[in-house]
C-alpha positions, 0 to 999 in steps of 0.5 A, a space after each residue: 273445807 268438808 262443810 263447804 263441800 256439803 253446802 255446795 252439794 245441798 244447793 245443787 240437789 235443791 236446784 236439781 229437785 226444783 228443776 225436776 218439779 218445774 219439769 213435772 209441773 210443766 209436763 202436767 200443764 202440757 198434758 192438761 192443755 193437750 187433753 183439752 185440745 184433743 177434746 175440742 178437736 174430737 167435739 169439732 170432728 163429731 160436728 161434721 163426721 158421724 161418731 159414737 158420742 152420747 152428747 151428739 145427735 148422731 145416735 139419738 133414739 126417738 121412740 115416739 117418732 118410730 111409733 108415728 112412722 109405723 102407724 103411718 106406713 106399716 099396715 096390718 101389723 098391730 102386734 109389731 106396732 105393740 112389741 117393737 117400740 116397747 122393746 126398744 124403749 125398755 132397752 134404751 131406758 136402762 143404762 146398764 142392760 143385762 144383755 144385748 136386745 135381740 128381736 126375731 121377726 117372722 112371717 111371710 114375704 112382703 109383710 114388712 120385716 125389712 121395712 120395720 128394720 129400716 124404720 128402727 135404724 132411722 129412729 136411732 141413727 141420724 144417717 139411718 141405714 147409711 150409718 157406719 154403726 148399722 150392719 146389714 147381713 143378707 145370708 144368700 149374699 154374705 154366707 152363701 156356702 154351707 161348707 164354709 160355715 166355720 169360716 163365716 162364723 169366725 169372720 162374723 165374730 171378728 166383725 161384731 167384736 171389732 165394731 162394738 169396740 168402736 161403738 157400743 150402740 151398734 145395730 146388727 141386722 140378719 136378713 134371710 136368717 132361714 137361709 144361713 148355714 146351719 149352726 152358724 148363728 151360734 157364733 154370736 151367742 157370747 155377744 148376746 148372752 148375759 156377760 158384762 164384757 168379753 175381752 173388755 168389750 161390753 156388748 149389752 147396749 147393742 141390738 140384733 135383729 133376725 129376719 126370717 120367713 120361718 114360722 110364716 106357714 104356722 102364722 098363716 094357718 093359725 090366722 086362718 083358723 082364727 078367721 074361721 072362728 070369727 076372731 077379729 084380726 085386731 084381737 089376735 094377741 102375742 099369746 096366740 102366736 109367740 110360742 108357735 113362732 118359737 117352736 117353728 123357728 127351732 124345728 124348721 130347717 134354717 139358720 135358727 134350727 136347733 140353735 143355741 140361741 133359742 135353747 138358752 132363751 137369748 131371743 128376747 122377742 119373737 115378733 110375728 108379721 101377719 099375712 096381709 089381706 086385701 084391705 092392706 094391699 089397697 093401702 100399700 097401693 095408695 102409698 105407692 101412688 103417693 110416692 110417685 106423686 100421683 093422686 090415688 083413685 079407687 079404680 087404680 087401687 082396686 085393679 092393682 089389688 085384684 091383680 095380686 095372688 091370694 091364698 087359700 084359693 077358695 076364699 082368697 084371704 091373704 096376699 101370697 107376697 104381701 105388699 112386696 110386688 105392689 110397686 111393680 104392679 102399680 108401675 105396670 098398671 100405670 103403663 096402660 094407655 088409659 092412664 097416659 093423661 096422668 103423665 101428660 102423654 095423651 
């Protein structure tokens, strides 16, 4: 009788164990199928909606295209064309960069800093500046109050942390950094320093761009000095200007004044935007006319270029506002009755 009970118990145990094995195998199969379905859905979703997947076309750096766009559209900035594409190429070639890429753009207004930032975004992201992985901050808009610096800093840290956790290939652009509350920019130091991760988030593949007028007067004065020495503009090198910009950014009042980023050498490239000369202004006028669908004429180009303000007063070498006011000047010039025939208004 005892043996019969033992046999029954043994059979029951085998049955239960067999059932558990079947359930386990079934659950595994369901898990595999579920994962496959999710992967297929995720891939399908990325076909129609922007996502941060390396296998898709949403984020696909094209440095050759960037070089072409800069050559065609950016005038008088040979140092920018030299430094920016190389810096980006080096960053993207390295699957394990030691830190985030940080470039600081310096120079007078109208030299092309925002223009180049736009081209960079377009060379990396399919949607360019409209990509949800591109984050643009304008100090006078986003950080207008000096006394709220600490609050801004915390919000900025949360924003960067949250967005890089969603996409490690994020681009952050800080315009008018010279107008940012003093010390606030130090809040991003942990994210651009030499850390493999912070709170399990890897920031090393992200890119930070700083745009500033800081250093503009120093760059212009040095260019004027070199002009007096008969040094050709194209012969000016990074060695002539980089230290000058770094010192200016550190010492001049503004967002980078005495900053931890400069003290700890966390800015990878200081990129000078040179003051533009009359020949460059004429090229900008030509581009604006083409943009409006109008065939450029020497008459219009010369008149618009002459209507710009130049510095210094005695030789009028550099445009005070670069190409920034060219579009407005062209529009105003074309409103003259003598050009009505261009628009069929005569």
